[in-house]
C-alpha positions as CSV (number, residue, x, y, z in Angstrom):
1,M,6.1,-7.8,-27.8
2,K,5.5,-11.5,-27.3
3,L,3.8,-13.7,-24.8
4,F,6.0,-14.3,-21.7
5,R,6.6,-17.7,-20.3
6,L,7.9,-18.5,-16.9
7,V,11.5,-19.7,-16.9
8,S,12.8,-19.3,-13.4
9,L,11.1,-18.9,-10.0
10,I,12.1,-18.4,-6.5
11,V,9.4,-20.2,-4.5
12,L,9.4,-18.3,-1.2
13,G,8.4,-20.9,1.2
14,L,10.5,-22.5,3.9
15,Y,11.2,-25.9,2.5
16,G,14.4,-25.7,0.4
17,T,15.2,-25.9,-3.3
18,I,12.7,-27.4,-5.6
19,T,12.2,-27.9,-9.4
20,V,8.9,-26.8,-10.9
21,P,7.7,-27.5,-14.5
22,A,5.9,-24.5,-16.0
23,A,4.9,-23.8,-19.6
24,N,6.9,-26.7,-21.0
25,Y,10.1,-25.5,-19.3
26,T,12.0,-26.9,-16.3
27,C,12.1,-24.1,-13.8
28,Y,14.9,-23.5,-11.4
29,A,13.5,-22.6,-8.1
30,T,14.7,-22.0,-4.6
31,S,13.1,-21.0,-1.3
32,V,13.6,-18.3,1.2
33,G,14.8,-21.1,3.5
34,A,17.6,-22.0,1.0
35,I,18.7,-18.4,0.6
36,A,18.7,-18.0,4.4
37,R,20.7,-21.2,4.9
38,A,23.3,-20.0,2.4
39,A,23.6,-16.8,4.5
40,R,23.5,-18.9,7.8
41,R,20.6,-16.8,9.0
42,N,17.1,-17.7,10.1
43,P,14.3,-16.2,8.0
44,S,11.2,-14.7,9.6
45,P,7.7,-15.8,8.6
46,A,7.3,-12.5,6.8
47,A,10.5,-12.8,4.8
48,Y,10.4,-12.5,1.0
49,A,12.8,-11.7,-1.9
50,K,12.5,-9.3,-4.8
51,L,14.2,-9.6,-8.2
52,T,15.0,-6.2,-9.6
53,G,17.9,-6.6,-12.0
54,L,18.6,-8.8,-15.1
55,N,21.4,-8.9,-17.7
56,N,21.7,-10.4,-21.1
57,S,23.1,-13.6,-19.8
58,G,20.0,-14.2,-17.8
59,Q,21.7,-13.5,-14.4
60,A,19.3,-11.8,-12.0
61,V,19.9,-9.9,-8.8
62,G,17.6,-9.1,-6.0
63,T,17.2,-8.4,-2.3
64,F,16.2,-10.6,0.6
65,Y,13.9,-8.7,3.0
66,Y,13.6,-9.8,6.6
67,S,10.0,-8.4,6.6
68,T,8.1,-5.8,4.7
69,D,10.4,-3.0,3.5
70,I,13.3,-4.1,5.8
71,P,16.2,-5.1,3.6
72,F,18.6,-7.8,4.8
73,F,21.1,-8.8,2.1
74,G,21.4,-9.0,-1.7
75,F,21.8,-12.1,-3.8
76,S,22.4,-13.2,-7.4
77,L,20.4,-15.9,-9.1
78,S,21.0,-17.7,-12.4
79,A,20.4,-21.2,-13.8
80,Q,24.1,-21.5,-14.5
81,R,25.6,-20.3,-11.1
82,G,22.7,-20.8,-8.7
83,I,22.6,-18.4,-5.8
84,F,25.4,-16.4,-4.3
85,L,25.1,-13.6,-1.7
86,V,25.9,-9.9,-2.3
87,E,26.9,-8.2,0.9
88,Y,28.9,-5.0,1.1
89,P,31.7,-5.6,3.7
90,G,30.7,-4.3,7.1
91,A,27.3,-3.1,6.0
92,A,24.2,-3.2,8.2
93,W,22.2,-4.3,5.2
94,T,22.7,-4.6,1.4
95,M,20.3,-4.2,-1.5
96,A,21.4,-5.7,-4.8
97,N,19.3,-3.6,-7.2
98,T,20.8,-4.1,-10.7
99,I,23.4,-5.9,-12.8
100,N,25.0,-5.0,-16.2
101,N,26.1,-7.3,-19.0
102,L,29.6,-7.5,-17.6
103,G,28.3,-9.2,-14.5
104,E,28.8,-6.1,-12.3
105,I,26.2,-5.6,-9.6
106,A,25.2,-2.2,-8.2
107,G,23.0,-1.3,-5.3
108,T,22.7,0.4,-2.0
109,Y,24.0,-0.4,1.5
110,A,23.6,1.1,4.9
111,D,26.6,1.8,7.3
112,A,26.5,1.4,11.0
113,L,25.0,4.9,11.5
114,G,22.2,4.1,9.0
115,T,23.5,6.4,6.2
116,T,23.0,4.8,2.8
117,H,25.7,4.6,0.1
118,G,26.0,3.1,-3.3
119,F,28.3,0.3,-4.4
120,I,29.4,-1.6,-7.5
121,R,30.4,-5.2,-7.1
122,K,32.9,-6.1,-9.8
123,A,32.9,-9.4,-11.6
124,D,35.9,-10.5,-9.5
125,G,34.0,-10.0,-6.3
126,S,35.7,-6.7,-5.2
127,Y,33.5,-3.7,-4.2
128,I,33.7,-0.1,-5.1
129,N,32.0,2.4,-2.7
130,L,29.9,5.2,-4.3
131,T,29.2,8.4,-2.4
132,N,26.8,11.4,-2.8
133,P,28.5,13.6,-5.4
134,G,27.2,16.7,-3.6
135,S,27.9,15.6,0.0
136,P,30.0,12.5,0.6
137,T,28.7,12.0,4.1
138,S,25.0,12.2,3.0
139,S,22.8,9.4,1.8
140,L,22.9,8.0,-1.7
141,N,20.7,5.3,-3.2
142,V,21.8,3.5,-6.4
143,Y,19.3,1.6,-8.6
144,G,20.7,1.1,-12.1
145,I,24.0,0.4,-13.8
146,N,25.0,0.2,-17.5
147,D,27.9,-1.4,-19.2
148,A,30.1,1.7,-18.8
149,D,29.6,1.7,-15.0
150,D,27.3,4.7,-15.2
151,V,24.8,4.4,-12.3
152,S,21.3,5.8,-11.8
153,A,20.8,7.1,-8.3
154,N,18.7,9.5,-6.2
155,V,19.2,11.9,-3.3
156,G,15.9,13.3,-2.1
157,N,14.1,14.9,-5.0
158,H,17.3,14.7,-7.2
159,V,17.5,11.7,-9.5
160,F,20.5,11.5,-11.8
161,V,23.0,9.4,-13.8
162,M,26.6,9.5,-12.4
163,D,29.6,8.2,-14.3
164,K,32.4,6.2,-12.7
165,S,34.4,9.4,-12.1
166,G,31.5,10.9,-10.1
167,N,30.3,13.3,-12.7
168,I,26.5,13.8,-13.2
169,V,25.7,13.2,-16.8
170,N,21.9,13.2,-16.8
171,E,19.6,14.5,-14.1
172,L,16.1,15.6,-13.0
173,N,15.9,17.9,-9.9
174,S,12.3,18.5,-9.1
175,E,10.6,20.5,-6.3
176,A,7.2,20.0,-7.9
177,F,7.0,16.2,-7.2
178,V,8.9,13.4,-5.5
179,P,10.8,11.3,-8.1
180,A,12.4,7.9,-7.7
181,V,14.8,6.3,-10.2
182,G,14.9,3.0,-12.0
183,S,17.3,1.5,-14.6
184,V,19.8,3.2,-16.8
185,N,20.9,2.0,-20.3
186,N,24.0,2.5,-22.3
187,S,22.7,5.7,-23.8
188,R,22.4,7.1,-20.3
189,V,18.6,7.2,-20.6
190,F,17.1,6.4,-17.2
191,A,13.7,5.4,-16.0
192,Y,12.1,7.4,-13.2
193,L,8.8,7.6,-11.5
194,D,6.8,10.3,-9.6
195,L,5.9,8.7,-6.3
196,R,2.6,10.6,-6.5
197,G,1.8,8.7,-9.7
198,G,3.3,8.5,-13.2
199,G,6.7,7.9,-14.7
200,A,8.9,8.5,-17.7
201,D,12.2,7.7,-19.4
202,L,14.6,10.8,-19.4
203,N,17.1,11.4,-22.2
204,P,20.3,13.2,-21.5
205,D,18.9,16.1,-23.6
206,G,16.0,16.5,-21.2
207,T,13.3,15.0,-23.4
208,T,11.1,12.2,-22.2
209,L,10.2,8.9,-23.9
210,F,7.4,7.6,-21.9
211,S,4.4,8.6,-19.8
212,N,1.7,7.0,-17.8
213,F,0.1,3.7,-18.7
214,P,-1.6,3.3,-21.1
215,G,-1.1,5.6,-24.1
216,I,-4.6,5.6,-25.5
217,G,-5.2,9.1,-26.9
218,D,-4.6,11.6,-24.1
219,L,-6.2,9.5,-21.3
220,Q,-4.1,9.1,-18.2
221,L,-5.7,6.0,-16.9
222,S,-3.5,4.9,-14.1
223,A,-3.1,6.2,-10.6
224,Y,0.6,5.5,-10.9
225,S,3.0,3.9,-13.4
226,N,6.3,2.4,-12.2
227,P,8.7,2.1,-15.2
228,W,11.5,0.4,-13.3
229,G,13.1,-1.6,-16.2
230,L,14.7,-0.1,-19.3
231,N,16.9,-1.9,-21.9
232,N,19.2,-0.6,-24.6
233,S,16.3,-0.4,-27.2
234,N,14.5,2.0,-24.8
235,T,11.8,-0.6,-24.1
236,T,10.4,0.0,-20.6
237,A,8.9,-2.6,-18.2
238,G,7.2,-2.0,-14.9
239,F,3.8,-2.1,-13.3
240,W,0.8,0.2,-12.8
241,Q,-2.2,0.6,-10.6
242,P,-5.6,1.9,-11.8
243,R,-7.3,4.9,-10.2
244,G,-9.5,4.1,-7.3
245,G,-8.2,0.6,-6.5
246,D,-5.4,-1.4,-5.1
247,A,-5.0,-3.8,-8.1
248,T,-1.6,-4.0,-9.6
249,Y,-0.7,-5.0,-13.2
250,S,2.6,-5.3,-15.1
251,F,3.4,-3.9,-18.5
252,V,6.1,-3.8,-21.2
253,H,6.1,-0.5,-23.2
254,S,7.5,-0.2,-26.7
255,G,6.2,2.3,-29.2
256,A,2.4,2.9,-28.6
257,A,1.7,-0.5,-27.0
258,F,1.6,-1.5,-23.3
259,P,0.9,-5.2,-23.3
260,S,0.6,-6.8,-19.9
261,V,2.8,-9.6,-18.6
262,T,1.4,-13.0,-17.5
263,C,3.3,-16.1,-16.5
264,P,1.2,-19.1,-17.6
265,G,0.1,-21.0,-14.5
266,Y,0.3,-17.8,-12.5
267,E,-2.6,-15.9,-14.1
268,T,-3.3,-12.7,-12.2
269,D,-6.5,-10.8,-11.5
270,G,-4.5,-7.8,-10.1
271,I,-5.9,-8.0,-6.6
272,E,-5.7,-11.6,-5.4
273,N,-2.7,-12.1,-7.6
274,K,-0.4,-9.3,-8.6
275,T,2.5,-9.3,-11.1
276,M,5.2,-6.6,-10.8
277,V,8.1,-6.4,-13.3
278,Y,11.3,-4.7,-12.3
279,A,13.8,-5.5,-15.0
280,I,14.1,-6.2,-18.8
281,N,17.1,-7.2,-20.8
282,D,17.9,-6.6,-24.5
283,S,16.3,-9.9,-25.6
284,G,13.1,-9.0,-23.8
285,M,13.5,-11.3,-20.8
286,L,11.9,-10.0,-17.6
287,A,12.5,-10.3,-13.9
288,G,10.1,-9.5,-11.1
289,N,7.6,-10.7,-8.5
290,I,4.2,-12.4,-8.4
291,V,2.2,-12.0,-5.2
292,P,-0.4,-14.8,-5.2
293,T,-3.5,-15.2,-3.0
294,N,-1.6,-16.9,-0.2
295,F,1.0,-14.0,-0.2
296,A,3.9,-16.5,-0.7
297,V,5.7,-14.0,-2.9
298,L,7.2,-15.6,-6.1
299,S,10.2,-14.0,-7.9
300,F,10.4,-14.9,-11.6
301,I,12.4,-14.6,-14.8
302,A,10.3,-14.8,-17.9
303,T,11.5,-15.2,-21.5
304,P,9.6,-14.3,-24.6
305,T,8.5,-17.0,-27.1
306,T,7.5,-16.9,-30.7
307,L,3.8,-17.2,-29.7
308,A,1.4,-14.4,-29.1
309,P,-2.3,-13.9,-28.6
310,G,-4.5,-11.6,-30.7
311,V,-7.6,-9.5,-29.9
312,L,-10.7,-9.0,-32.0
313,L,-13.4,-6.8,-30.4
314,S,-17.0,-7.0,-31.6
315,N,-17.3,-3.2,-30.9
316,T,-14.8,-0.4,-30.3
317,Q,-17.6,2.0,-29.2
318,W,-20.8,1.6,-27.2
319,Q,-23.4,4.3,-26.7
320,F,-26.2,3.9,-24.1
321,A,-29.6,5.6,-24.4
322,A,-30.2,8.6,-22.2
323,H,-31.1,7.7,-18.6
324,G,-32.1,9.7,-15.6
325,V,-29.5,10.6,-13.0
326,G,-29.1,7.7,-10.7
327,E,-31.0,5.3,-13.0
328,T,-29.2,2.1,-14.1
329,S,-29.3,1.2,-17.7
330,G,-29.8,-2.2,-19.2
331,P,-26.5,-4.1,-20.1
332,G,-24.3,-3.3,-23.0
333,T,-22.3,-6.3,-24.2
334,I,-19.1,-6.7,-26.3
335,Y,-17.4,-9.9,-27.4
336,V,-13.7,-10.6,-27.3
337,T,-12.1,-13.2,-29.5
338,N,-8.5,-14.6,-29.3
339,T,-7.2,-14.5,-32.9
340,G,-3.6,-15.4,-32.0
341,N,-1.7,-18.6,-31.3
342,A,-1.3,-18.4,-27.5
343,P,-3.7,-17.9,-24.6
344,L,-5.0,-14.3,-24.1
345,H,-4.9,-12.9,-20.6
346,L,-7.4,-10.3,-19.5
347,P,-6.5,-9.6,-15.8
348,N,-8.4,-6.5,-15.0
349,L,-11.9,-7.1,-16.3
350,V,-13.7,-7.4,-13.0
351,N,-11.5,-5.3,-10.8
352,A,-10.6,-2.1,-12.8
353,P,-11.8,-2.0,-16.4
354,F,-13.2,1.6,-16.7
355,F,-11.0,4.7,-16.9
356,G,-11.6,8.3,-18.0
357,T,-13.7,11.3,-17.1
358,N,-16.8,9.5,-15.8
359,A,-15.4,6.0,-15.1
360,A,-17.3,5.6,-11.8
361,E,-20.6,5.8,-13.8
362,F,-19.9,2.6,-15.7
363,S,-19.4,-0.9,-14.3
364,V,-19.0,-4.5,-15.4
365,T,-22.0,-6.7,-14.3
366,N,-21.0,-10.0,-15.9
367,T,-18.2,-11.5,-17.9
368,T,-17.6,-15.0,-19.2
369,C,-13.9,-14.2,-19.9
370,P,-11.5,-16.5,-18.0
371,L,-8.1,-15.2,-16.9
372,A,-6.7,-17.2,-19.8
373,L,-8.8,-17.2,-23.0
374,M,-7.7,-20.1,-25.3
375,V,-6.8,-19.7,-29.0
376,G,-9.9,-19.2,-31.2
377,R,-12.3,-18.9,-28.3
378,S,-14.6,-15.9,-27.5
379,C,-16.0,-14.5,-24.4
380,Q,-18.3,-11.6,-23.5
381,V,-18.3,-8.6,-21.2
382,S,-21.5,-7.0,-20.0
383,F,-21.6,-3.5,-18.4
384,V,-24.1,-0.9,-17.4
385,F,-24.4,2.9,-17.2
386,K,-25.6,4.8,-14.1
387,P,-25.2,8.6,-14.7
388,Q,-24.4,10.7,-11.7
389,A,-25.0,14.1,-13.3
390,P,-26.9,15.5,-16.3
391,G,-25.2,15.7,-19.7
392,W,-22.9,13.6,-21.8
393,R,-20.9,11.0,-19.8
394,T,-17.9,9.2,-21.1
395,A,-15.3,6.6,-20.2
396,S,-13.2,3.8,-21.7
397,L,-13.5,0.1,-21.1
398,V,-9.8,-0.9,-21.1
399,L,-8.6,-4.5,-21.5
400,A,-5.2,-4.7,-20.0
401,D,-4.4,-7.7,-22.2
402,D,-1.1,-9.3,-23.2
403,A,-1.6,-9.1,-27.0
404,P,1.4,-7.4,-28.7
405,D,-0.8,-4.3,-29.5
406,G,-2.5,-4.2,-26.1
407,P,-4.1,-2.7,-24.3
408,H,-7.4,-2.6,-26.2
409,A,-10.2,-0.1,-25.4
410,V,-13.9,0.4,-26.0
411,S,-15.2,4.0,-25.9
412,V,-18.4,4.1,-23.9
413,G,-20.9,7.0,-23.4
414,G,-24.4,8.0,-22.5
415,S,-26.4,11.0,-21.5
416,G,-27.7,11.7,-18.0
417,L,-31.1,13.3,-17.8
418,A,-31.5,16.2,-15.4
419,Q,-34.4,14.7,-13.5
420,M,-36.7,11.7,-13.6
421,L,-39.8,13.5,-12.3
422,L,-41.3,16.3,-14.3
423,F,-43.6,18.8,-12.6
424,K,-46.3,20.8,-14.4
425,P,-46.8,23.6,-13.7
426,A,-43.5,24.4,-11.9
427,S,-45.2,26.8,-9.5
428,W,-48.7,27.9,-8.5
429,T,-50.2,31.3,-7.6
430,F,-53.7,31.6,-6.2
431,G,-54.2,35.3,-6.4
432,G,-56.0,37.3,-3.7
433,H,-58.5,35.8,-1.2
434,P,-60.1,37.3,2.0
435,V,-58.6,36.2,5.2
436,G,-60.2,32.9,6.4
437,E,-61.7,32.1,3.0
438,T,-60.7,28.9,1.2
439,S,-59.8,29.1,-2.4
440,G,-60.6,26.8,-5.2
441,Q,-58.3,23.9,-5.9
442,G,-54.8,24.1,-7.3
443,K,-53.3,21.0,-9.0
444,I,-49.7,19.9,-9.8
445,F,-49.1,17.0,-12.3
446,V,-46.1,14.8,-11.8
447,T,-44.8,12.6,-14.6
448,N,-42.2,9.9,-14.3
449,S,-40.0,10.4,-17.4
450,S,-37.7,7.5,-16.6
451,K,-37.8,3.8,-17.6
452,Q,-38.3,2.5,-14.0
453,A,-40.8,3.0,-11.3
454,V,-40.3,5.8,-8.7
455,T,-41.6,5.7,-5.2
456,I,-43.0,8.9,-3.7
457,S,-42.9,8.5,0.0
458,N,-44.8,11.7,1.0
459,V,-45.9,15.1,-0.1
460,S,-45.7,17.9,2.5
461,L,-45.9,21.7,3.0
462,L,-43.0,23.7,4.2
463,G,-41.8,27.3,3.8
464,A,-42.8,30.6,5.4
465,N,-46.6,30.1,5.7
466,P,-47.3,26.4,5.3
467,T,-50.5,26.6,7.5
468,D,-52.1,28.9,4.9
469,F,-52.2,26.0,2.4
470,A,-53.6,22.5,2.7
471,I,-53.2,19.3,0.6
472,T,-56.7,18.1,-0.1
473,G,-56.3,15.2,-2.5
474,G,-54.3,13.5,-5.2
475,S,-52.7,10.2,-6.2
476,C,-48.9,10.8,-5.9
477,V,-48.0,9.0,-2.7
478,G,-46.8,5.5,-3.6
479,S,-45.2,3.9,-6.6
480,L,-45.3,5.8,-9.9
481,A,-44.7,3.6,-12.9
482,A,-42.4,4.5,-15.7
483,G,-44.2,7.0,-18.0
484,A,-47.1,7.4,-15.6
485,T,-48.5,10.7,-14.3
486,C,-50.1,11.5,-10.9
487,N,-51.4,14.7,-9.4
488,T,-51.5,16.5,-6.0
489,V,-54.5,18.8,-5.1
490,F,-54.2,21.7,-2.6
491,T,-56.0,24.8,-1.5
492,F,-55.2,28.3,0.0
493,T,-56.8,29.8,3.1
494,P,-55.0,32.9,4.2
495,I,-54.8,33.5,7.9
496,A,-53.4,37.0,7.5
497,K,-53.2,39.8,5.0
498,G,-50.4,40.2,2.5
499,L,-48.2,37.8,0.5
500,R,-48.4,34.3,1.8
501,T,-46.0,31.6,0.5
502,A,-45.2,27.9,1.0
503,I,-43.4,25.1,-0.7
504,L,-45.0,21.9,-1.8
505,V,-42.3,19.2,-1.2
506,F,-42.1,15.8,-2.8
507,N,-39.9,13.1,-1.1
508,D,-39.0,10.2,-3.3
509,N,-36.2,7.8,-4.5
510,A,-35.6,9.8,-7.7
511,P,-32.4,11.8,-8.2
512,M,-32.6,15.4,-6.9
513,S,-35.1,14.4,-4.2
514,P,-36.7,16.2,-2.5
515,Q,-38.2,18.4,-5.2
516,S,-40.0,21.6,-4.4
517,I,-42.9,23.5,-6.0
518,P,-43.3,27.2,-4.9
519,L,-46.9,28.2,-3.9
520,S,-48.2,31.7,-3.2
521,G,-51.3,33.7,-2.6
522,Y,-52.5,37.1,-1.1
523,G,-54.6,37.5,2.0
524,Q,-57.1,40.4,1.7
């Protein structure tokens, strides 16, 4: 896979058609206002457009949305033909979702009753209506078309490929999850995604070609992966979101690699700027959307160049020393060098770089890496470890970069110590004493086994018979330096006969606080 450069944009403002130079290209661009004027309709302030289809001639199709998730009409965009509208005759609204190499456009429209149907717009401008093969009066949504007019569609949890005679030739019918369908290629392989997270490409024989981003060992690192685009080489394109965040990143998947997609001049950090790819053609051109900081959504077509960045990591593994639960380590640091001949983009370093079993226990504290790292330059990433439980803790620092063999990962790990304060002895028994007689002193030693100071706020007595015991001295209230030891002194004065018990309680800012030491004695 190669670095992607911006070729065409729809700049979604309200100010007409403009031309924008980007990455040594002249970019054809048009605004929401221009599309709306072509339709003789007024756009709302929340209007935007989404490019979801692209053929080998570079012709893209998409849908104009009046506001969030409310489709309005479809359109086609190309540098050669400009913009023309795609509207099924008499429809309440039309979505132009996909286009094949014959220039035939497929999508979904809603009738006056709100029932959705599929359609194919032939190259001559005529329309073919597509209905639900199981129930012609029920809803059908069409998202992909190949050169034989096979379409990918879904009805509820049933996603399938239907030929032009209405026969289902590839399908997935799941009660276990909620699937949605993407593109279909000439081999009748179609892309689908599980709306709970994850996605795959399904062969007609039922085998799958693709799973969640990224394929690093058996790690499933994303909260969801949306493989919308699929070409005739079974290369998939889409976007993904990491677990525990709302960042969004794009990818192209071929073989074992999942390089990200960045349009120069529109570098993305995944949160303030998001890139979402919906379509890929046989030459590797992409179509999709960029959501920049100001939310003026941009739709783009990107074409690959012969340039590509490269990644050299100073370390592929990093092991921290053992630390107490809740204790923050000193920083680990790796260096990233761009060894290629194009800028290297590292969009997720600050927002979502750690994945895996204990990802929440590792965090980036500092990075000198820009969104675009120039050729031959290096930058560093520093990160820390804060174990939340005892034992071996692991994660992966994943660079969602756009190098051809991306993403790249550093395995990180460290041990969490069970507790930072050690108590010796772990309990104290006074033996028998006459009622009303005070015993000799008992003493508990407390050692701070961590590498940072611990503050003990108070030491108290609780339990069944706390008034039979008394704290008479010691040095444990206050700050206890790393490696230091203090002690607490106490006595026993039984006020009744029989077994008398209490708990010596230490309240502090160490993990597992408060800690308890059992005390006992016998009244005679």
